[in-house]
Every structure is written in C-alpha cells, then in structure tokens.
C-alpha positions in Angstrom: -15.7 -19.6 12.0 -13.2 -22.5 12.6 -12.5 -24.2 15.3 -8.9 -23.2 15.2 -9.2 -19.9 14.7 -11.8 -19.4 17.8 -9.1 -18.6 20.5 -7.5 -16.1 18.7 -10.7 -14.7 17.5 -12.0 -14.5 21.4 -8.8 -12.6 22.4 -9.1 -10.1 19.5 -12.9 -9.3 20.4 -10.7 -9.0 24.5 -8.4 -6.4 23.6 -10.6 -4.1 21.5 -13.3 -4.2 24.5 -10.0 -3.1 26.9 -8.0 -1.3 24.1 -10.1 0.3 21.9 -8.7 1.2 18.6 -8.6 4.5 17.6 -7.6 7.2 14.6 -3.8 7.6 14.6 -4.0 10.8 13.8 -7.2 12.3 15.9 -7.2 9.3 18.9 -10.9 9.6 18.2 -12.1 5.9 19.1 -13.4 3.7 16.4 -10.6 3.1 13.2 -7.5 3.0 12.6 -7.9 7.2 10.8 -11.6 7.6 10.9 -13.3 8.9 7.5 -12.6 12.4 8.9 -8.9 12.1 9.0 -9.3 9.9 5.4 -10.7 13.4 4.5 -7.9 15.6 5.4 -5.2 13.7 4.1 -2.5 16.2 2.6 -2.9 14.1 -1.0 0.2 15.1 -3.1 -1.4 16.4 -7.0 1.3 13.4 -9.3 0.9 15.7 -11.7 1.9 18.8 -10.4 4.6 16.7 -8.4 8.4 17.0 -8.8 8.5 13.6 -10.9 12.6 13.6 -9.6 12.2 14.4 -6.2 8.3 14.7 -5.6 7.8 16.9 -4.0 4.9 18.7 -4.3 4.2 21.9 -6.6 7.5 21.2 -8.4 7.2 19.4 -12.1 8.0 22.8 -13.6 10.9 23.8 -11.1 12.0 22.0 -8.4 13.3 23.5 -5.5 13.4 20.6 -2.9 16.4 18.7 -5.5 19.2 19.6 -7.7 17.6 16.4 -10.2 20.0 15.0 -9.6 18.2 12.3 -7.1 19.2 8.4 -7.9 16.2 7.0 -9.0 15.0 7.8 -12.1 11.1 9.2 -10.5 10.2 9.2 -7.3 6.7 9.1 -6.0 5.6 11.0 -2.7 1.6 10.0 -2.1 1.4 12.7 1.2 3.7 15.1 2.6 5.0 14.7 6.4 3.0 16.1 8.5 -0.2 15.1 11.1 -2.3 12.1 9.7 1.0 10.6 7.9 3.6 11.5 10.3 1.5 10.0 12.8 0.9 6.4 10.8 4.3 6.4 10.3 5.6 6.5 13.7 2.3 4.2 15.0 3.2 1.8 13.5 7.9 2.5 13.7 7.8 3.0 17.1 4.0 1.8 18.8 3.8 -1.1 16.5 1.2 -0.7 15.2 1.3 -3.1 12.6 -2.6 -2.9 11.5 -1.5 -0.1 9.4 1.5 -1.6 7.2 -1.9 -2.0 5.0 -2.9 1.7 5.2 0.5 3.2 4.4 0.6 0.4 1.4 -3.0 1.2 -0.4 -1.9 5.2 -0.2 1.1 3.9 -1.4 -0.5 1.8 -4.4 -3.0 5.0 -4.2 -0.5 7.5 -5.5 1.5 4.7 -8.1 -1.7 4.1 -9.9 -1.2 8.5 -10.1 1.1 8.7 -10.9 1.6 5.6 -14.0 -0.2 8.4 -15.9 2.6 11.1 -16.3 5.8 11.6 -17.3 9.3 10.5 -15.7 12.8 12.8 -17.2 13.7 9.9 -18.8 9.3 10.7 -20.8 8.8 7.1 -19.5 5.3 6.8 -17.3 6.6 7.3 -13.4 5.4 4.0 -12.9 4.3 0.8 -14.6 3.7 -2.4 -12.9 4.4 -4.8 -16.5 7.7 -3.7 -17.0 8.3 -3.8 -12.8 9.7 -6.2 -12.4 9.5 -6.7 -8.2 9.2 -4.3 -5.5 12.5 -4.1 -2.8 12.1 -1.6 0.1 14.9 0.6 2.1 15.7 -1.9 5.5 15.8 -0.8 9.1 19.4 -0.8 10.1 20.0 -3.2 12.3 20.0 -1.2 15.5 16.4 -0.1 14.8 15.4 -3.7 13.9 17.2 -5.2 17.4 14.8 -2.3 19.1 11.3 -2.5 17.1 12.2 -7.0 16.4 10.8 -5.9 12.8 10.9 -4.3 9.8 8.2 -1.9 8.9 8.7 -1.7 5.9 9.4 -5.2 4.9 5.2 -5.0 6.6 4.9 -2.3 4.4 6.4 -3.7 0.8 4.7 -7.5 1.2 2.1 -5.3 1.4 2.0 -3.3 -1.3 2.8 -7.1 -3.2 0.4 -8.9 -2.7 -1.4 -5.0 -3.7 0.0 -5.4 -6.6 0.8 -9.2 -7.7 4.6 -8.0 -7.9 7.6 -10.8 -6.6 9.0 -9.2 -3.5 12.3 -8.8 -3.1 13.9 -8.2 -0.1 17.7 -8.6 -1.6 18.6 -4.7 0.4 20.6 -4.7 3.7 22.1 -2.0 5.5 24.8 -1.4 8.3 25.2 0.8 11.4 25.4 4.6 10.7 24.2 7.7 13.3 20.7 8.6 13.5 19.6 10.7 10.5 17.4 12.6 12.1 19.7 15.7 13.0 22.1 15.8 10.2 21.6 18.0 7.5 21.1 17.3 3.9 25.3 16.9 2.8 26.0 15.1 6.7 22.8 12.5 5.5 24.2 11.5 2.4 28.1 11.1 4.2 26.7 9.5 7.0 24.8 6.9 4.8 27.3 6.6 1.8 28.6 2.6 1.2 26.3 1.9 4.1 23.4 -0.2 1.6 24.3 -3.4 0.5 22.7 -6.1 -2.3 22.9 -9.0 -1.5 21.9 -10.8 -4.9 21.7 -10.3 -7.9 20.1 -7.7 -9.7 21.3 -7.4 -13.1 18.5 -6.4 -15.7 15.5 -6.1 -12.9 13.6 -3.0 -13.3 12.3 -2.3 -9.5 11.0 -0.6 -7.4 11.9 1.3 -5.7 10.3 1.8 -1.2 10.5 3.7 1.8 8.1 5.4 4.3 9.7 9.0 4.0 11.4 10.9 2.3 13.9 13.6 3.8 16.7 14.8 1.8 16.6 11.5 -0.2 20.1 10.6 1.9 18.7 6.4 1.9 16.6 6.4 -1.3 19.3 7.6 -3.1 22.0 5.6 -1.4 19.8 2.5 -2.0 19.4 3.5 -5.9 22.5 3.4 -6.0 23.9 0.0 -4.5 20.8 -1.2 -6.9 22.1 -0.1 -10.1 25.8 -0.5 -9.2 25.1 -4.2 -9.1 23.0 -4.2 -12.9 19.7 -3.6 -11.9 17.9 -0.6 -14.0 17.3 2.6 -13.4 14.9 2.0 -10.3 11.6 3.4 -9.2 10.7 5.0 -6.3 8.2 5.7 -3.8 7.7 7.0 -0.4 4.3 7.4 1.4 5.4 10.2 2.9 7.3 13.6 1.7 9.0 16.4 3.6 9.2 19.9 2.0 
C-alpha cells in the first residue's frame, strides 16, 4: 500500500467497522446489494420490451406509450419496484455514492442485450460503434443545491468509463415544480422549455441516460432539446421503468 493512501484506507476501514455496509434492498450487512437480492432483480427482457418507451411486454402492443416518445428507442434495465427503487433513493437521498457504478453496470447489461433487437427505425436499439457520446438528464438547480451532487452525472461517468464512450455533459435544466405528484399531461407541461443544450451537438448520435422513466416527460424534453440543436435522434437508457 502506498503511504499516501494509508490514512484514507484506515478511515474507510474504521467507517466499515462503525457503520457496516448493508444491502440497500434487504438491509442485511455485507454488500450494497447482496447475492439474494441481485438474483431477484426485476430485469426487463429486451426482446419483449416496447422499443419506443422501454416498458416490459410492450414489443407488439404497448399500453404505456402512444408511440410519440422523442427518443428513437428507450432501453430500461429494470422494473421500478423493490431493489431498483431503493437503489435510486439511496443514491440520491442517502448519498450512497458507491451505487453509481452498480447502476451503471445495470444500464450496460441492458444496453448490451438491447443491441440485439431492433428499434422502430429498424436499426439496433443500441450500437456502441455508432454512438458518439453519453449525456444525462441533469438535476434541477434546487436538487443539485440540496444534494451537493448530480447523481446521474456520477452514473454517466461510470458508464462512460465502462464503455469507453466520451461523456458529454451538454444539458442543463431550469427550475420547475416537483414532478412526483403530477399527471402525464401536467408533467409534460411542467417541463416544457426547461432543458437547454449548452454546446454544439450538430450531427451527434447521443446516448441519453436517466434514473427512472415514468411518463417519459424528462426524457422527452431532453431528447427534444438535443434534436432541436442538431443532434441525431437519441437513444435513451434508464435504470428503471414505471409501468
């Protein structure tokens, strides 16, 4: 061990003794996500998922979207329940930053599976070789001030490192009302015009990532802003899909 890292290693060891790592899903000590909870994750089978919104079992007829999503394809790794919901909450609100690479690994797993299945335009839902960069739906100014970090930036950085694709933090958001208690139409109206692209993305093929897709309002607004600035239709990927 390098001497310079010794104090940090001691601090980490002491913290583990005082506050042992617990599974975010079942609260058992040992790992962030224990083997039993990993095996029970509600993975979405990509061949059966809606290629437009990522909802499970929507490949033929999707009841969760009207086909009008802005992204050319949306890949969702997991259903939003149990462990996935706890992962998102623990990263954002409990500041368990060690979950960022775990979430990135789940995104990558889903993207790799989705690369074997076509989007509505006939091309693969994800193709790393034709993707120029990864961007993410940014936190609002209020959320960033409250947490002190942008959780999706952390996840996107980990995904960038895992795929070798560059990270392009090109989006920023204005303040808006809390989305959680709003309906589908209210969410879309609440977000209209709140996402801005701060760099030139002309001709870029981008992978847009976020934590959860409910009505798709955040993804749609971000994808719309990117295309309006000249990007090619984006592929979106989320950790979890509400359906």
